[in-house]
N, C-alpha and C positions, 0 to 999 in steps of 0.2 A: 676824640671818642667817635668810634664808627657809628653811623646811623643804624637804627634797628632795621633788620631785614624786612622787606616789603612782602606782605602776605598776598599770595595770588588767590583770586577767587576761583572756586570750582565752577564748572559749567552749570551745575544746578543752582548755585548762588547767583550766577550771572543771569540765568533765565528768570529767577525769581525777581531780581532787581529790574530786569527789562519788563516783566509783566506788570510790576507796580508802576513803572514809568509809563507804559502804554495805557494803563487804566487812568492815570492822571491826564494824559493827553486827550483821551476820549472824553473824559468828564468836562474838560475845558472846552473842547470842540463843541460838544453838545450845548454847553452853556452859551457860547458865542453864536452858535447856529440858531438858537432860540431868540436871540436879539433881533429886532426888526432891522431889515436892510435899509430902512428909511432913517436909521440913526447910526450911521457909520462912525460918528464921533465916539460913541460909547464903546464900540468894538475896538477902535484904534486905541482908546485910553486903556482898555483892559489888556490889549496886546503889549503896550508900552510898559505897563506894570509887570506883566509876565516876563518881558525881555529883561527887566531889571533883576527879577528873581532867578530866572533860569533861561538864558538866551537860546540854548539848544531846543528846549521844549517850545519856546515861543516860535522858533523857526518851523518846527514840525506842525504846530497848530495853524500857523499862517499858511503853510503850504496846503494843508487839508482844506482850509476855507477857500483858497484860490481854486483848488481842484473841484470843490463842491459847486462853485460858481461856474467853472468852465464846463461842467457837465451839461449846462443849459445854454452854452455859447454857440451861436449859429456858425461860427467859424470852425468849430470842432465837431459839428454834427451835420449830417446831410439833411436837406430839406425833406426827404422822404419820411423822416421820423416824426415830423411835426404834423399834428392834426389840423387840417385847414379850418375846422370849426373853432379852434382856439385862437385864430389870428384876429387881430383887431381890424375892424373895417376902416379903411383909409383910402383916399384917392390915389390912383396910380399916377406916377409921373408921366408926362406926355412923351418924353424922350430922354434917353441916357446914351450919349454918344450917337452911334448909328443904330440904336436899338429902341424898339417900342415895347415897353412892358405890357403884357396882356393879363397876367394874374400873379399873385404872390404864392410862391411855393412854400416859403418858410421865412420866419423872422426871429430875431433874438435881440438882446440888449445892444449888440454892437453892429449887426448887419442884417441885410435882407437878401433873399434869393428870389428872383422873379423868373417866371417863364416869359420870354421875350421874343420878339420878331426882329430879325436882322433885315433892315430894309434893302441893303445892297444885294444880298444873296437870297432873300425870301426864305431864310432858314430859321427854324425854331431853336432856341438856345436856353440854357440855364444861365442867368446873369446874376452874379454875386457882387454885391457892393457893400461898402462900409458906410454906416450912418455918419453924416457930417459931424454931428456932435461927439461921436465916439473916436474921431481920428486923433490919435496920438502918434508920436514918432515911432515908438516900438510897434504899435499895431500896424501902421502903414508899412513899415519895413517887413514885418512878418507876412502881410498880405502880398507885397511885391515879391517876396521870396517864394511864396506859394506859386505865383504865376511863372516865375523863372524856372522852378522845378518842373511844373507841369509842361512847360514849353519843351523840355528835353524828352518828354515821354511820347513815344509813337508806337503804340501796340494795340491790336484789336481788342484786347481784354482790359484796356484802361480808357476811361472817359477822356476824350480829346479836348484840349484847350484850343479855342479858335483865336482869341484875341485878349489882350489885357492893356489897360491904359488908364487914363483919367478923363472923367466927363468934362463937359464944356465949362463947368464952374472952376476947373483946375483944382478941385479939392476932393472930389469923390472918386477914389480908385475903384475899378471894376475888373472882373474877369468873366469872359464869355466862354462857356463850356458846352460840351455835348449834352443835350437833354436826353437822359436815359429813361426810356419807358419800361419800367420793370418793377420788381418787388424784392425786398431784402432776401438773401439766400435762405435764411432760417424760416421765413414765412413761406417761401416757395416750397421748401421741403416739407413743411407742416401741412400745407394745403394740397400739394400735388402727390405727396407720399410716394416719391420715386423709390425704386429698389436700391439696395445698398450700393451696388456697383455703379448705378447712375449717379448717386451722390458722390462717390469717389471720383468719377469722371469729372464732375463739376469742380471738385477740389483740385484735381490736376490742372484744369484750365486756369483756376484762380492762382495756383502756385506758379504756373508758367508766366502769367502776367506780372506777378510780384518778382519772379526771378529775372524778368527783363529789366525791371527797375533796379534790382540788385546788380545786374551786369553793367549798368552805367553809373554805379556808385550812389544809388538813392535808396534809403531805408524809409518805409512808410511811417512806422511808429504808432499808427492808430488804426490798425486793421481790426475790423469787427463785422458782424453780419450785416449791420445797417449800412456799411460802406461797400457792400458787394451786392449789386442788383442783378437779378436774373431777368433777362429780357423776355418778351413774348415768344421769341424764337428759341428760348432755353439756353441762351449764352450769357455767362456771367461777365459783369463789368466792374472793375475796381474803381472806386471814387475817392475823393477827399484826401489828397496828399497835402492837406493844409498844414500839418506839423511835421512833414517829412524832413529828413536830414540828408543833405548832400555830403557824402563822405569825402568828396574831392575839395570841399571848401576848407580853408584854414579855420581852426577852431575859434579864432578871435572874431570871425565874421558871423558866427552863429548867433541867432537872436535868443535862443533858449539859454538861460543862465543856469549854471551848475546848481543843482538842488531843486529846481522848479519842476514840478510834476506836470507833464503834458501828455494827453491821451485820454482814453476812456478806461476808468479804473477796472471794470470787470474783465477787460481783455489785456491788461498790462502784464508784462513779465516780471519776475521777482527783482531783476536788476533795475527796472524802471521805478519801483516803489521804494527802493533802498536809497535813502538820501546820502549814504556814505559813498555811493558810486554813481548812481543814476546814469549808467552807461547804456547806450543803444547801439545795436549792430544788426547785421542781417539775421543773426540768430534770435534777436528780439522779435522780428517779424515771423520767424519760424514758430516761436512759442505761440503767438497770436493765431497763426494758422492752425496750430494744434488745438487750441481752444475752440476755434470755429468748427473744425472737423468734428471734435467731440460733440458739440452742440447739434450739428445737423445730422449726426449719426444716431444720437440718443435722445434728442429733444430736451436735454438738460445741460447744466454747466459742469465742467470738470472741477470747479471750486465749490465745495459744499456750502460755503458761507456767502454765496453771491447775493442772497437776499437779506443778509445781515446788515448791521450798521457799517458805515464807511470804514471806521476804525477796525472792526472785526474782519472786514474783507481785506484791508491792507495787511493785517497780521496773518491772515490765512495765506495770502499770496506769497508773503515773505517766508513763512515758516512751515507750511503744510505741503505734503506731496499731493499733486492733483490725483483725482480718481482715475481709474482705468476703465476702458470700454467694457471689459468683461464683467465688472461689478454691476453693470446695468443690463447687459444682455449677453448671455453665455454664447450666443451665436456670433458675437463679435470678438471672441477670444481667438488667439492665434496671431498670424502675421499682421493683420490690420491693427490689432491692439498694440503689438510691439512697435509698429511704425509711429502711431500717435503718441505712445508713451515716450518714445525717443524725442519727438518734437516738443513734448511737454516736460522734458528734464529741467529741474530747477537750476542746475548748473549749466550755463550757456555752452561750455566746451563739450558737454555730452550730447547736445542737440545736433541736428543736421547743420552744416555750415551755412547754408542758404536755402532759399525756397526751391531752387532748381534740384538740389539733392533730395529734398522731400518729395517733389514731383516724380523724380526718377524711381524712388522706392514705391510710391503709390502705383506707378505704372507696372512695376515688377509684380506687385500684388495682383493687379487686374489681369496680367498676362500669365499668372500662375508660375512665375519665376522666383528663384531664391531672392529674398530681400537682403539688403545690406545691414539693416538694424538687427541688433541682438538683445534679448532680454537682459536686464541687469543681473550680474553674477550673484551667487549666494553670499559671497564675501562682501560685496558692495551693499547688498540689502541689510546684512547684519551690521555693517558699519553705520549705515544711515539710521537703523533702529536704535543703536546705542547712542547716537548723537541726539535723537529725539527723546530718549528715555534714560538719561544718565543715572538717575537715582535708582531706577529699577535694575538696570544692568549692574550698577555698582553693588547693590544689595545681593543680587544673585551670585555675582562673582565672589563676594565675601562669604556667602553661605557655602559655595563650592570649595573655597579655600579651606574653610573650617572642616568640611567633610573630608577633604583629602588629608589634612593633617591628622584628623581623628583616625582615619583608616590606617595611616602609616604608624601611628602610636599603638593602635590595637594590634597590628601585624607584628610590630617589634615585641610587644608584651607577650604574644603567644609563642614566640620562638623558644 
């Protein structure tokens, strides 16, 4: 006897099922987030129970909890973001390798960043170390990989690495980097209020620095305003390649495991939050540059739900189209809006292939030349609308079909 035919779910049914699933994930995430971090046993017990009931949902919740913790991880955030008043008072080490720490720039659960004096060269540096108690093999490898990637970078728009190694105790890895005296690019634009063209010129310089990294096979994967400092001379510097990906490395050597979310959620591309792919490429950095551009041009985020819950933000990044510049300021309509919209395309293949191509189009805009980007076609916009609103489109199509049939029947009856 032949098996009964499998019924395919409509897109509307699929979206309803996904919505219920997402609501359950958010509910469990909020439940576990409310548990004290001092009682990890209870959290682990709940996750094991959940894994027995639904392994896929358990994986989603576990990834969101990891991401929630990583948002406060010193290795994923530059010291500039941390308020010095919040730092715990503690004695400075007398020496780390050939460096004398002078003050703490920032600290987290896993590491500390010092401002330090290099005795051999009389140079001020930013010295990043891992706390001895936090050293695990995976963390050590990731830290060493950051140093290896940074050592490849030699560009005036990227913070320079001077040295990496292990301190005298043979247990404490360190990286000595250029100490950048500046402020995050969004703070700079908010305080200095430069004209639009000057902001675009800053973006071009940032894109050129990222394009250099792309040209030698490196994807940043965590671009955000706090990782781009504008110096007192008005020059932007890109920092924190801590989770960068070297595209020339064999995939088996990468520290990041498939399905693990790394980066800063507010500036992630859709493919970074999609656990079915979790792929990164130069186009991922282009998306982040588009978000940064939107923020420094408008003062707000292209994602309407940025201040919502973590779950709602993940859903928005995955499912919603980013806002356009013209919705905030009609003066930004036109070529600049088209360029940023292309950088923020949800489908990676519709974005600029790399940061260099984005910089080229921004320079065409500044020089009043025709840009390469084109607004989405009417057909494409209609197709995306129908995908977002399948029930509405289906209902309208049904009504139209009934009207057409009625008109035909009436016409035949009148003959």
